SEGU-93000 format. One line per field, with one value per atom (N, C-alpha, C): y negated, z, x; chain; residue number from 1. Coordinates in pm, 1 decimal. Layout:
BEGIN
py (Y;...)
pz (Z;...)
px (X;...)
c (A;...)
k (NUM;...)
% end
This chain:
BEGIN
py (-11328.4;-11455.1;-11446.3;-11535.1;-11528.9;-11553.1;-11635.8;-11669.6;-11593.3;-11501.6;-11427.8;-11307.9;-11305.7;-11197.4;-11061.3;-11055.0;-10925.8;-10880.9;-10974.2;-10937.3;-10883.1;-10941.5;-10893.5;-10754.6;-10731.5;-10597.8;-10497.5;-10533.2;-10443.4;-10412.0;-10510.4;-10491.8;-10417.6;-10391.3;-10322.0;-10413.4;-10544.3;-10639.8;-10657.1;-10629.5;-10634.8;-10497.2;-10435.9;-10301.2;-10301.0;-10188.4;-10169.4;-10021.3;-9991.0;-9852.2;-9826.9;-9769.0;-9746.3;-9619.6;-9629.3;-9512.4;-9462.8;-9544.5;-9502.6;-9590.6;-9527.9;-9603.2;-9550.0;-9637.3;-9602.7;-9686.0;-9663.0;-9739.2;-9890.5;-9930.9;-10072.8;-10126.1;-10039.3;-10082.0;-10009.4;-10081.0;-10025.0;-10057.1;-9961.3;-9981.3;-9956.6;-10046.2;-10032.5;-10084.6;-10039.8;-10083.5;-10231.0;-10302.5;-10443.1;-10452.4;-10546.3;-10560.3;-10630.3;-10691.5;-10759.0;-10711.7;-10582.5;-10520.9;-10569.8;-10577.5;-10609.9;-10487.5;-10368.6;-10241.2;-10141.2;-10035.9;-9931.7;-9874.1;-9855.2;-9804.8;-9913.8;-10041.4;-10154.8;-10150.2;-10137.8;-10123.5;-10245.5;-10290.7;-10392.1;-10322.6;-10354.4;-10299.4;-10416.7;-10408.1;-10519.4;-10470.2;-10555.0;-10519.0;-10537.4;-10456.4;-10475.8;-10605.7;-10645.6;-10772.4;-10886.2;-10996.6;-11110.9;-11192.3;-11171.7;-11254.7;-11330.3;-11459.5;-11541.7;-11506.4;-11481.2;-11450.2;-11384.8;-11350.2;-11279.6;-11362.3;-11492.7;-11579.1;-11590.6;-11559.7;-11576.7;-11447.7;-11339.8;-11214.4;-11232.0;-11213.3;-11229.0;-11114.7;-11147.5;-11045.2;-11032.5;-11100.9;-11097.9;-10988.0;-10935.7;-10832.5;-10697.3;-10595.6;-10461.2;-10411.5;-10442.4;-10397.8;-10457.6;-10584.1;-10648.3;-10590.0;-10565.3;-10507.3;-10367.5;-10289.1;-10154.1;-10160.5;-10254.2;-10268.2;-10309.5;-10401.6;-10443.9;-10329.4;-10254.1;-10139.1;-10039.5;-10012.5;-9922.0;-9979.1;-10109.3;-10173.0;-10149.9;-10169.9;-10153.3;-10006.6;-9915.8;-9773.3;-9737.7;-9799.0;-9773.4;-9825.3;-9944.9;-9999.8;-9904.5;-9861.1;-9770.7;-9638.6;-9583.6;-9454.5;-9465.4;-9576.0;-9591.4;-9608.8;-9679.9;-9689.5;-9551.1;-9474.3;-9338.2;-9250.8;-9267.4;-9188.1;-9221.7;-9346.8;-9384.1;-9304.5;-9287.1;-9207.9;-9061.4;-9012.4;-8874.0;-8850.7;-8953.7;-8941.4;-8952.2;-8974.7;-8971.4;-9097.1;-9206.2;-9324.8;-9310.6;-9394.9;-9387.2;-9476.3;-9573.7;-9667.1;-9754.8;-9852.3;-9943.6;-10076.5;-10183.6;-10315.0;-10333.1;-10390.7;-10431.8;-10583.1;-10648.2;-10793.8;-10845.4;-10947.3;-11012.4;-11161.5;-11240.3;-11385.0;-11448.8;-11537.9;-11609.7;-11757.4;-11805.8;-11946.5;-11970.4;-12073.5;-12107.8;-12134.8;-12202.1;-12236.2;-12112.3;-12001.0;-11874.9;-11790.1;-11838.6;-11765.9;-11693.1;-11712.3;-11646.7;-11711.9;-11629.4;-11682.7;-11643.7;-11545.4;-11505.7;-11523.4;-11598.4;-11628.1;-11516.5;-11396.4;-11277.6;-11199.5;-11172.7;-11101.3;-10977.8;-10958.9;-10839.4;-10813.9;-10689.7;-10646.5;-10583.9;-10614.3;-10552.5;-10438.4;-10320.3;-10209.0;-10180.7;-10208.0;-10204.8;-10094.2;-9982.0;-9872.3;-9916.0;-9860.0;-9894.6;-9769.5;-9782.1;-9676.1;-9715.8;-9616.6;-9642.1;-9704.4;-9806.3;-9871.5;-9973.3;-9976.5;-10073.5;-10211.2;-10312.8;-10448.5;-10482.8;-10553.7;-10614.1;-10764.0;-10822.9;-10963.4;-11051.8;-11160.1;-11249.1;-11311.8;-11343.6;-11388.9;-11278.9;-11217.9;-11107.3;-11150.9;-11067.8;-11101.6;-11030.5;-11104.2;-11046.7;-11010.2;-10890.9;-10845.1;-10761.7;-10749.9;-10675.7;-10526.4;-10477.2;-10334.5;-10300.2;-10374.3;-10347.9;-10205.1;-10148.0;-10012.3;-10017.7;-9914.9;-9910.4;-9875.1;-9809.6;-9771.1;-9746.5;-9740.0;-9704.0;-9562.6;-9474.8;-9336.3;-9331.7;-9411.1;-9415.2;-9469.5;-9577.0;-9635.1;-9532.6;-9461.1;-9361.6;-9245.7;-9207.3;-9099.3;-9143.0;-9267.9;-9320.7;-9325.3;-9371.4;-9377.8;-9238.4;-9138.9;-9001.6;-8947.9;-8974.6;-8930.5;-8994.6;-9123.7;-9193.5;-9142.0;-9121.3;-9070.6;-8939.5;-8849.1;-8718.1;-8734.2;-8816.8;-8835.9;-8907.6;-9005.3;-9077.9;-8983.8;-8903.0;-8807.5;-8712.4;-8668.5;-8577.1;-8643.7;-8769.8;-8841.2;-8858.7;-8900.2;-8919.7;-8788.3;-8679.5;-8549.8;-8501.5;-8511.7;-8466.2;-8542.5;-8670.5;-8752.0;-8771.8;-8709.1;-8714.7;-8858.8;-8945.8;-9087.2;-9111.8;-9041.5;-9039.7;-8955.9)
pz (8696.6;8673.2;8539.0;8449.4;8314.1;8307.1;8395.4;8385.6;8485.6;8561.1;8663.6;8600.7;8613.8;8553.7;8612.4;8743.1;8802.2;8757.0;8740.7;8686.9;8544.5;8467.0;8331.0;8333.6;8428.4;8442.8;8481.1;8576.4;8619.6;8505.1;8419.7;8305.9;8190.1;8199.5;8093.2;7980.8;7999.4;7896.3;7892.6;8004.4;8014.2;8062.8;7997.1;8038.4;8174.9;8242.7;8371.2;8387.0;8475.3;8509.7;8643.2;8635.1;8755.4;8825.6;8957.5;9036.6;9121.5;9135.4;9209.2;9168.9;9158.8;9134.8;9227.0;9305.9;9392.5;9355.0;9420.5;9388.1;9405.8;9504.5;9536.5;9532.1;9508.1;9508.4;9400.0;9340.8;9236.3;9272.7;9247.1;9273.5;9144.5;9116.1;8995.7;9024.3;8941.7;8958.2;8922.9;9003.1;8977.6;8854.0;8764.7;8643.3;8670.3;8785.9;8823.8;8964.9;8978.9;9111.6;9195.5;9324.7;9420.7;9448.4;9424.3;9437.7;9349.8;9311.3;9232.5;9315.9;9253.4;9323.6;9383.9;9361.4;9413.3;9353.6;9441.3;9400.7;9446.0;9362.9;9400.5;9423.6;9533.2;9564.5;9561.8;9474.4;9456.9;9470.4;9523.9;9527.4;9389.1;9357.9;9231.2;9235.4;9354.3;9369.5;9367.6;9307.0;9303.0;9430.7;9522.2;9641.1;9623.3;9639.0;9611.5;9701.3;9827.4;9922.0;10045.2;10139.5;10259.3;10338.1;10344.1;10420.5;10359.1;10231.3;10164.8;10157.3;10217.1;10214.7;10298.1;10238.4;10315.0;10414.8;10530.2;10633.9;10676.4;10608.6;10649.8;10581.8;10470.6;10397.5;10415.2;10441.6;10465.3;10346.1;10224.8;10105.4;10096.3;10132.7;10131.6;10239.7;10357.1;10465.9;10426.7;10365.1;10321.6;10213.0;10119.9;10012.4;10070.3;10166.9;10228.8;10309.9;10376.5;10453.1;10360.3;10245.6;10149.2;10100.0;10074.8;10031.4;10134.4;10261.4;10366.1;10382.2;10369.6;10373.9;10256.8;10142.4;10025.3;10048.0;10102.8;10132.8;10226.2;10332.5;10428.9;10365.1;10284.4;10219.8;10122.6;10052.1;9956.3;10029.3;10140.7;10220.3;10271.0;10317.1;10364.1;10247.6;10133.3;10015.7;9966.8;9979.8;9938.7;10019.0;10146.6;10231.6;10189.9;10163.9;10119.2;9985.3;9901.1;9768.1;9771.2;9889.9;9899.5;9950.7;9969.7;10026.8;10178.9;10244.5;10390.0;10463.9;10397.4;10459.5;10353.4;10397.3;10303.1;10371.5;10295.3;10339.3;10281.3;10360.6;10311.8;10324.8;10212.9;10207.9;10151.9;10217.9;10168.7;10192.0;10088.1;10098.1;10075.6;10164.9;10151.5;10133.4;10014.1;9982.0;9916.5;9832.7;9761.4;9856.3;9967.3;10059.8;10123.3;10121.6;10175.3;10066.9;9943.7;9834.2;9743.3;9763.1;9675.7;9538.4;9435.1;9299.4;9210.1;9252.3;9177.5;9271.5;9226.3;9309.6;9316.2;9342.7;9360.1;9473.8;9579.2;9693.2;9646.9;9700.6;9668.4;9777.8;9788.8;9883.6;9805.1;9845.3;9789.5;9881.9;9827.3;9902.7;9835.7;9909.4;9852.1;9920.2;9850.4;9909.9;9942.0;10049.5;10091.8;10121.3;10103.9;10135.4;10260.9;10342.5;10460.8;10418.2;10489.3;10458.0;10346.2;10277.1;10169.2;10224.9;10148.6;10197.6;10197.5;10298.9;10301.5;10299.9;10180.5;10169.4;10254.5;10312.2;10393.8;10312.2;10187.7;10096.3;9991.6;9983.3;9889.6;9750.2;9686.5;9558.0;9445.3;9378.5;9269.5;9154.7;9100.4;8987.2;9026.4;9157.2;9201.6;9173.9;9154.9;9132.6;8991.2;8895.6;8755.6;8715.8;8633.8;8584.9;8465.3;8452.2;8340.1;8209.8;8221.8;8101.6;8138.9;8036.6;8060.2;8115.1;8071.9;8120.3;8270.6;8317.5;8461.1;8537.0;8485.3;8547.1;8554.0;8443.7;8440.0;8534.1;8550.8;8644.4;8788.4;8820.4;8954.2;8976.6;8875.5;8887.4;8908.2;8836.3;8849.9;8990.2;9042.4;9178.3;9281.0;9263.1;9354.1;9341.0;9217.5;9198.2;9273.2;9259.7;9324.7;9476.8;9532.0;9676.6;9725.3;9649.2;9686.6;9685.2;9581.1;9573.2;9691.7;9731.8;9845.2;9974.2;9995.0;10116.5;10117.8;10005.9;10000.2;10022.5;9964.3;9982.7;10126.4;10179.5;10316.2;10418.3;10395.8;10492.3;10454.7;10347.4;10300.6;10296.8;10235.4;10231.9;10141.3;10030.2;9941.3;9823.9)
px (8004.9;8071.9;8145.8;8114.1;8169.8;8319.5;8375.1;8516.6;8603.2;8547.1;8621.9;8693.5;8826.5;8904.2;8866.5;8838.2;8802.2;8663.9;8571.1;8440.0;8454.6;8545.0;8570.0;8633.9;8724.2;8783.4;8675.5;8590.2;8482.2;8386.0;8362.6;8272.3;8338.1;8468.0;8538.9;8583.2;8571.3;8612.0;8763.6;8828.3;8973.9;9017.5;9115.1;9156.1;9224.4;9210.8;9278.1;9307.6;9401.4;9430.8;9362.7;9243.6;9163.7;9209.9;9216.6;9254.5;9138.0;9034.5;8914.7;8797.4;8679.2;8556.7;8449.6;8390.3;8279.0;8158.5;8046.9;7926.5;7943.1;8023.3;8036.9;8179.1;8277.4;8417.0;8494.7;8588.7;8674.4;8818.3;8907.7;9049.8;9127.0;9220.4;9302.0;9442.5;9537.2;9675.2;9688.4;9765.4;9794.3;9883.3;9855.4;9936.2;10069.4;10083.4;10207.1;10243.5;10275.4;10286.0;10402.6;10379.4;10485.0;10571.1;10516.1;10586.9;10513.4;10581.1;10514.1;10399.6;10283.3;10166.2;10079.5;10112.8;10035.4;9895.2;9796.7;9656.2;9577.2;9484.7;9387.3;9253.8;9189.5;9057.3;8960.2;8859.9;8765.7;8621.8;8535.4;8393.8;8331.8;8233.8;8161.7;8081.2;8038.8;7966.4;8067.8;8029.5;8120.9;8104.7;8197.3;8210.6;8340.6;8338.3;8456.3;8574.0;8546.4;8653.3;8592.6;8676.3;8631.4;8530.3;8551.1;8461.9;8322.8;8309.1;8179.3;8097.3;8145.4;8069.3;7942.8;7825.0;7701.4;7684.0;7630.8;7611.2;7465.0;7374.5;7234.0;7152.7;7200.7;7127.9;7195.5;7116.2;7169.7;7251.5;7207.6;7279.9;7419.0;7432.7;7564.2;7654.2;7597.0;7675.1;7723.1;7636.1;7674.4;7781.5;7767.6;7867.5;8002.4;8002.0;8126.7;8187.7;8104.6;8153.4;8223.4;8163.9;8226.8;8360.1;8363.3;8487.1;8596.9;8566.2;8667.1;8708.1;8612.8;8647.5;8739.8;8715.8;8798.9;8940.7;8953.6;9086.9;9161.3;9094.5;9155.7;9195.1;9106.2;9133.3;9250.4;9262.0;9371.4;9503.9;9505.1;9627.7;9668.9;9572.5;9600.4;9647.8;9584.4;9620.5;9761.2;9803.1;9939.5;10041.2;10014.1;10103.7;10098.6;9980.3;9964.6;10033.8;10036.8;10097.1;10249.7;10306.4;10451.5;10520.0;10446.6;10507.1;10509.4;10585.5;10599.5;10500.6;10446.3;10353.5;10291.6;10215.3;10150.9;10123.1;10138.3;10091.4;9952.0;9862.8;9731.5;9728.6;9706.7;9710.9;9579.2;9525.5;9405.3;9422.6;9405.0;9418.8;9282.8;9243.5;9117.3;9147.4;9123.5;9146.2;9281.3;9284.8;9408.9;9524.1;9496.5;9604.2;9666.0;9592.5;9643.7;9708.6;9709.0;9771.6;9673.7;9542.4;9445.1;9450.5;9473.9;9485.1;9368.5;9288.6;9169.4;9050.6;8950.7;8834.6;8732.8;8779.3;8693.9;8760.2;8686.2;8742.5;8818.4;8937.5;9015.3;9117.8;9155.2;9256.6;9370.7;9492.8;9612.1;9651.9;9672.5;9729.9;9863.9;9971.9;10106.1;10185.8;10208.8;10285.4;10428.6;10483.2;10618.4;10699.7;10829.7;10925.7;11002.3;11036.6;11117.9;11250.1;11294.6;11420.4;11411.3;11298.2;11281.9;11251.4;11283.0;11259.4;11110.6;11069.2;10936.4;10963.0;10953.2;10989.2;10898.9;10953.9;10871.7;10759.4;10786.2;10681.7;10670.6;10555.6;10539.5;10580.0;10657.7;10717.7;10644.1;10557.2;10480.5;10573.3;10553.2;10632.5;10753.0;10782.0;10900.1;10888.5;10768.6;10750.9;10708.4;10755.1;10718.0;10754.1;10669.6;10693.0;10787.2;10869.3;10962.7;10892.4;10776.4;10701.4;10556.3;10472.0;10332.0;10322.4;10411.8;10410.5;10438.3;10534.0;10562.4;10441.2;10381.2;10261.8;10149.6;10127.2;10019.9;10046.3;10173.2;10207.3;10180.4;10213.7;10184.9;10034.1;9959.9;9814.0;9754.8;9804.5;9753.7;9780.6;9898.5;9933.0;9838.9;9814.2;9723.4;9580.1;9533.4;9396.5;9375.8;9472.9;9463.2;9456.4;9542.1;9543.9;9418.2;9371.0;9249.1;9130.2;9117.6;9007.0;9009.9;9129.4;9141.4;9095.6;9133.8;9092.1;8940.5;8882.6;8737.6;8662.9;8711.0;8645.9;8660.7;8778.7;8806.3;8721.6;8705.2;8632.5;8486.2;8444.0;8305.4;8253.4;8334.5;8298.2;8178.6;8169.7;8053.2;8081.8)
c (A;A;A;A;A;A;A;A;A;A;A;A;A;A;A;A;A;A;A;A;A;A;A;A;A;A;A;A;A;A;A;A;A;A;A;A;A;A;A;A;A;A;A;A;A;A;A;A;A;A;A;A;A;A;A;A;A;A;A;A;A;A;A;A;A;A;A;A;A;A;A;A;A;A;A;A;A;A;A;A;A;A;A;A;A;A;A;A;A;A;A;A;A;A;A;A;A;A;A;A;A;A;A;A;A;A;A;A;A;A;A;A;A;A;A;A;A;A;A;A;A;A;A;A;A;A;A;A;A;A;A;A;A;A;A;A;A;A;A;A;A;A;A;A;A;A;A;A;A;A;A;A;A;A;A;A;A;A;A;A;A;A;A;A;A;A;A;A;A;A;A;A;A;A;A;A;A;A;A;A;A;A;A;A;A;A;A;A;A;A;A;A;A;A;A;A;A;A;A;A;A;A;A;A;A;A;A;A;A;A;A;A;A;A;A;A;A;A;A;A;A;A;A;A;A;A;A;A;A;A;A;A;A;A;A;A;A;A;A;A;A;A;A;A;A;A;A;A;A;A;A;A;A;A;A;A;A;A;A;A;A;A;A;A;A;A;A;A;A;A;A;A;A;A;A;A;A;A;A;A;A;A;A;A;A;A;A;A;A;A;A;A;A;A;A;A;A;A;A;A;A;A;A;A;A;A;A;A;A;A;A;A;A;A;A;A;A;A;A;A;A;A;A;A;A;A;A;A;A;A;A;A;A;A;A;A;A;A;A;A;A;A;A;A;A;A;A;A;A;A;A;A;A;A;A;A;A;A;A;A;A;A;A;A;A;A;A;A;A;A;A;A;A;A;A;A;A;A;A;A;A;A;A;A;A;A;A;A;A;A;A;A;A;A;A;A;A;A;A;A;A;A;A;A;A;A;A;A;A;A;A;A;A;A;A;A;A;A;A;A;A;A;A;A;A;A;A;A;A;A;A;A;A;A;A;A;A;A;A;A;A;A;A;A;A;A;A;A;A;A;A;A;A;A;A;A;A;A;A;A;A;A)
k (1;1;1;2;2;2;3;3;3;4;4;4;5;5;5;6;6;6;7;7;7;8;8;8;9;9;9;10;10;10;11;11;11;12;12;12;13;13;13;14;14;14;15;15;15;16;16;16;17;17;17;18;18;18;19;19;19;20;20;20;21;21;21;22;22;22;23;23;23;24;24;24;25;25;25;26;26;26;27;27;27;28;28;28;29;29;29;30;30;30;31;31;31;32;32;32;33;33;33;34;34;34;35;35;35;36;36;36;37;37;37;38;38;38;39;39;39;40;40;40;41;41;41;42;42;42;43;43;43;44;44;44;45;45;45;46;46;46;47;47;47;48;48;48;49;49;49;50;50;50;51;51;51;52;52;52;53;53;53;54;54;54;55;55;55;56;56;56;57;57;57;58;58;58;59;59;59;60;60;60;61;61;61;62;62;62;63;63;63;64;64;64;65;65;65;66;66;66;67;67;67;68;68;68;69;69;69;70;70;70;71;71;71;72;72;72;73;73;73;74;74;74;75;75;75;76;76;76;77;77;77;78;78;78;79;79;79;80;80;80;81;81;81;82;82;82;83;83;83;84;84;84;85;85;85;86;86;86;87;87;87;88;88;88;89;89;89;90;90;90;91;91;91;92;92;92;93;93;93;94;94;94;95;95;95;96;96;96;97;97;97;98;98;98;99;99;99;100;100;100;101;101;101;102;102;102;103;103;103;104;104;104;105;105;105;106;106;106;107;107;107;108;108;108;109;109;109;110;110;110;111;111;111;112;112;112;113;113;113;114;114;114;115;115;115;116;116;116;117;117;117;118;118;118;119;119;119;120;120;120;121;121;121;122;122;122;123;123;123;124;124;124;125;125;125;126;126;126;127;127;127;128;128;128;129;129;129;130;130;130;131;131;131;132;132;132;133;133;133;134;134;134;135;135;135;136;136;136;137;137;137;138;138;138;139;139;139;140;140;140;141;141;141;142;142;142;143;143;143;144;144;144;145;145;145;146;146;146;147;147;147;148;148;148;149;149;149;150;150;150;151;151;151;152;152;152;153;153;153;154;154;154)
% end
């Protein structure tokens, strides 16, 4: 899709801080994070939203399965990397808060005792510097790689 920001990120036309790349799913840090370590997990295939994922072709089902395994592994990796938990958020449709028309999941690391706002607050987890962002990304990459290796996901 020529006008899709996530397709442009996947194509390398827009820079991103990637923390994981699989055959069918890519994870990168959100540029307007709700918390430090906020990751977006997107399919390489352009599916507009969760409701539009095709289920009739084996290749699409396998790609979606990998996407979901990636979301799960990144939530687990956030805990391994030092957070206490994670929110997984997915919005389907504008009325649900979807702002980019490309299926994606938010994995938002959380600390015990930290606030979980009733309406997720974009930008609340801004990094103080690129170095801090890169250190968080490196920590997540290491934990994600460990989860994928341990569970032999691929």
